[in-house]
C-alpha positions, 0 to 999 in steps of 0.5 A: 255788079261788085258781088260778082267782081268780088265773088270772081276775085275771091275764086281767082285766090285758089292755087291753080286758078286760071279764070272763072265767070258767072254765066246765064246758061239759058242765053250762054252770056257772061255776066262777069269774068276774071282771068283767062287760061281759055276763051271764057266767053267761047267757054261760057256758052259751050258750057251752057249746053253741058248744063242745058243737056244735064238738066233735060237728061235728069228731067227725061229720067224722072231725077229729082234734086239739083246738080251740085257740080259738074266736073270736066277733067282734061289732061292739064286742067280742071273745069268746075261748073256749079248752077247757082241754086238761089239764082235760078239760070245762072252757074259758076264756071272756074278753070283750074290748072290741074298740076297746082289745084286742090280739087277738094279745096276749089269744090268747097270755094266755089260753093262757098261763093255760090251760097254768098252770091247776090245778083 
């Protein structure tokens, strides 16, 4: 669990980071979380459905490859969902304050954390 906690702490060092978690998208269950900004457990369950829907749509359209990330932009927040390619059925979820965050840096940080993640 310490790698999960360390990964989440690293994400929270980003400017504008409000909350983050690592989620099993098949069950919608949170493996670890840090921060807030939104109800992370409820968001994890809902975003699990987003990931499942995108995977199913790609399969239906016979689109090959993997999802790099899913970006949801709201009026005041950015939400990044990044599947953990080395850990089937897991994704990293990060919520950012849109007025303070740098999207490019955030995407790179999530990618870096995902590559180093061990469960």
